[in-house]
C-alpha positions in Angstrom: 0.0 0.0 0.0 1.0 3.6 -0.7 3.5 2.8 -3.4 2.9 4.4 -6.8 0.5 6.9 -8.2 -2.5 7.7 -5.9 -4.9 10.2 -7.5 -6.2 13.0 -5.4 -9.6 12.5 -6.8 -12.0 15.3 -7.7 -15.6 15.2 -6.4 -17.8 15.6 -9.5 -20.9 17.8 -9.1 -24.0 18.4 -11.1 -24.6 22.0 -12.2 -26.9 22.5 -9.2 -24.0 21.6 -6.9 -25.1 18.1 -5.8 -22.7 15.2 -5.9 -22.7 13.3 -9.2 -22.4 9.8 -7.9 -22.7 8.2 -11.4 -19.8 10.2 -12.6 -17.8 9.3 -9.4 -18.3 5.6 -10.2 -17.1 6.1 -13.8 -14.0 7.9 -12.5 -13.2 5.1 -10.2 -13.5 2.6 -13.0 -11.5 4.8 -15.4 -8.6 5.1 -12.9 -8.5 1.3 -12.4 -8.3 0.8 -16.1 -5.6 3.4 -16.6 -3.1 2.3 -14.1 -3.8 4.4 -11.0 -2.4 2.6 -8.0 -4.9 4.0 -5.4 -7.5 6.6 -4.8 -7.5 9.4 -2.2 -11.0 10.9 -1.8 -12.2 13.8 0.2 -8.9 15.6 0.1 -8.2 19.2 -1.0 -8.8 18.3 -4.6 -12.1 16.6 -3.6 -13.4 19.9 -2.1 -13.9 18.2 1.3 -14.1 21.7 2.9 -17.5 22.1 1.2 -19.0 18.7 1.8 -21.1 17.7 4.8 -20.8 14.6 6.9 -23.7 12.8 5.1 -22.1 13.6 1.7 -18.6 12.5 3.0 -20.0 9.1 4.0 -21.8 8.6 0.7 -18.7 9.5 -1.3 -16.5 7.1 0.5 -19.2 4.4 0.3 -19.6 5.0 -3.5 -15.8 4.8 -4.1 -15.3 1.7 -1.9 -18.2 -0.1 -3.7 -17.0 1.0 -7.2 -13.4 -0.1 -6.6 -14.4 -3.4 -5.1 -11.0 -4.0 -3.5 -9.0 -3.7 -6.8 -6.9 -0.8 -5.5 -6.8 0.9 -2.1 -9.2 3.7 -1.2 -7.8 6.3 1.2 -10.3 8.7 2.8 -9.5 12.2 4.0 -10.5 12.1 7.6 -8.8 15.3 8.7 -10.2 18.3 10.5 -9.0 21.1 12.7 -11.2 19.6 15.5 -9.8 16.4 16.9 -13.2 15.0 17.8 -14.5 15.6 14.3 -11.5 14.0 12.8 -12.0 11.0 15.1 -15.7 10.7 14.2 -15.0 10.9 10.5 -12.2 8.4 10.6 -14.3 5.9 12.5 -17.1 6.3 9.9 -14.7 5.8 7.0 -13.2 2.7 8.6 -16.7 1.2 9.0 -17.5 2.0 5.3 -14.4 0.0 4.2 -11.8 2.6 3.5 -8.3 1.1 3.4 -6.5 4.0 5.0 -6.8 7.6 6.1 -5.2 10.9 5.0 -5.1 13.3 8.0 -4.2 16.9 7.4 -2.6 19.1 10.0 -5.2 20.9 12.1 -5.5 24.2 10.3 -6.4 27.7 11.7 -6.1 26.7 15.4 -2.3 26.9 15.3 -1.6 24.2 17.8 1.9 23.8 19.2 3.8 20.6 18.3 2.6 18.8 21.5 -1.0 19.6 20.4 -0.3 18.4 16.9 1.1 15.1 18.2 -1.9 14.5 20.5 -4.3 15.3 17.6 -2.9 12.6 15.3 -2.2 10.2 18.1 -5.8 10.3 19.3 -7.0 9.2 15.9 -4.2 6.7 15.4 -4.8 5.0 18.7 -8.6 4.8 18.2 -8.9 3.9 14.5 -6.7 1.0 13.5 -6.2 1.9 9.9 -3.0 2.9 8.1 -2.6 6.7 8.4 -0.8 9.1 6.1 0.0 12.4 7.7 -0.6 15.4 5.4 1.7 18.4 5.7 0.7 21.3 3.5 1.5 24.6 5.3 0.6 26.7 2.3 -3.0 25.6 2.9 -3.2 25.2 6.6 -0.9 28.0 8.0 0.9 25.4 10.1 3.6 22.7 9.7 4.6 19.5 11.4 8.1 19.8 12.9 10.6 17.1 11.9 10.7 16.0 15.6 6.9 15.7 15.7 6.9 13.6 12.5 9.6 11.4 14.0 7.5 10.9 17.1 4.4 10.1 15.1 6.2 7.7 12.9 6.7 5.5 15.9 3.0 4.9 16.2 2.1 1.5 14.8 -0.4 2.6 12.2 1.1 6.0 11.2 2.6 4.7 7.9 3.7 7.7 6.0 3.5 11.4 5.1 2.2 13.3 2.2 4.8 16.1 2.0 3.5 19.2 0.2 5.5 22.0 1.8 7.4 22.6 -1.4 10.5 22.9 0.8 13.1 20.4 -0.5 15.3 21.0 2.6 12.5 20.1 5.0 11.6 17.1 2.8 15.2 15.8 3.0 15.0 15.9 6.7 11.8 14.0 6.7 13.3 11.5 4.3 15.8 10.5 7.0 12.8 9.0 8.9 11.9 6.6 6.0 11.8 2.9 7.0 9.9 -0.2 6.1 7.1 1.1 8.3 7.0 4.8 7.3 7.0 6.1 3.8 7.4 9.4 2.0 4.9 10.5 -0.7 5.1 13.6 -2.8 2.2 16.0 -2.4 3.4 18.2 -5.2 3.2 17.1 -8.8 6.1 19.3 -9.9 8.4 17.6 -7.3 7.5 13.9 -7.8 10.8 12.8 -9.2 12.9 14.9 -6.8 11.0 13.4 -3.8 11.4 9.9 -5.3 15.1 10.7 -5.5 15.1 11.2 -1.7 13.5 7.8 -1.1 9.9 8.5 -1.7 7.7 5.7 -3.0 4.9 7.6 -4.8 2.8 10.6 -5.2 -0.7 11.7 -4.3 -1.4 13.5 -7.5 -3.7 16.2 -8.9 -2.2 15.6 -12.4 -3.3 12.0 -12.3 -6.9 13.2 -12.7 -6.2 13.9 -16.3 -3.1 11.9 -17.0 -3.3 8.7 -14.9 -1.1 6.5 -17.1 1.6 9.1 -17.4 1.7 9.6 -13.6 1.8 5.9 -12.9 4.5 5.4 -15.5 6.6 8.2 -14.0 6.6 6.7 -10.6 6.9 3.1 -11.8 9.9 3.9 -14.0 11.7 5.6 -11.2 11.1 2.7 -8.8 12.2 0.2 -11.4 15.5 2.1 -11.8 14.7 3.9 -15.1 15.4 7.3 -13.7 16.0 8.8 -17.2 12.4 7.9 -18.3 11.0 9.2 -15.0 12.8 12.5 -15.5 11.7 12.8 -19.1 8.1 12.5 -18.1 8.4 14.9 -15.2 9.9 17.6 -17.5 7.7 16.8 -20.5 4.5 17.5 -18.5 5.9 20.2 -16.2 4.2 23.1 -18.1 0.8 21.3 -17.8 1.4 20.5 -14.2 2.2 24.1 -13.4 -1.0 25.2 -15.4 -3.1 23.0 -13.1 -2.0 25.3 -10.2 -2.3 28.7 -12.0 -5.3 29.2 -9.7 -6.0 27.4 -6.5 -6.6 23.7 -6.7 -9.0 22.2 -7.8 -10.3 25.0 -10.0 -7.9 24.4 -12.9 -8.0 20.6 -12.8 -11.8 20.5 -12.9 -11.7 23.0 -15.8 -9.2 20.8 -17.6 -11.3 17.7 -17.1 -14.4 19.4 -18.4 -12.4 20.7 -21.4 -11.3 17.1 -22.0 -15.0 16.0 -22.0 -15.0 14.3 -18.6 -18.0 16.3 -17.4 -17.1 16.6 -13.7 -19.1 19.8 -13.2 -18.3 23.0 -11.4 -16.5 23.6 -8.1 -18.6 24.7 -5.1 -18.4 28.2 -3.9 -16.4 30.1 -2.9 -14.4 28.4 -5.7 -15.7 29.5 -9.1 -14.7 29.9 -12.8 -11.2 30.7 -13.8 -10.0 34.1 -14.8 -9.9 34.3 -18.6 -6.1 34.8 -18.8 -5.5 31.8 -16.6 -8.0 29.7 -18.6 -6.1 30.5 -21.7 -2.8 29.4 -20.0 -4.5 26.1 -19.1 -5.8 25.5 -22.6 -2.4 26.2 -24.2 -0.8 23.7 -21.7 -3.3 21.0 -22.5 -2.2 21.0 -26.1 0.7 18.7 -25.2 -1.9 15.9 -24.7 -2.7 16.1 -28.4 0.9 15.1 -29.1 0.8 12.0 -26.9 
């Protein structure tokens, strides 16, 4: 588990904003057929900040049923409230999720002792493999290396999605890698660099539109073909950057719709792209016509 390309799956919506479960099932099947190694649902890309508890449970249930055990389904059980995170994580466990992605508790600005207790509370109560999610650009807080090291000793804390964009910090985290604790890239533009530090995969936004390419990039590197992995990283870098020309998941949903995938809009306060940024995205997508 956790090795390879895990898609940070979008949540498809109808034009009225309701969850499009039929499209969600289709996306699950499409990812299985196109080499994705696992799904991460209800993360940042899945707009979990705008879905309620009933929708969350229904989304996880839908994905678990659609996947049918063929690849792992990881559910985003994070919150800035420890009790909420605990309740969500228990629900997702009972629905058949294979693991949990737990984001650092945003906004509260807990100290590192509080951070540790937040994750440890869930880890001790919900016996599922847990991936820590460090993304200070979103949350306004970051796990210290010392806190990650302490958490890595907990039996079911099995890895970290590192999305700080700070390669120096990532290198320090990489020193904690073991058979029981893995490093995953949380930035598509840093997949190969993080693999070079000992990472085993990526939780990818890019994989929503290019699952085969993302899988091949990681698989090539892990198989020792670093040249091929580097070629793919650099070949698609302009498109990867275009997927973040506005805040995620606005561009990737626009890209999917432009490619005929019909995943619908984002929920407010996320809305349509600015015209100049949409043009940047359209230009970057042209590389897919050459594939």
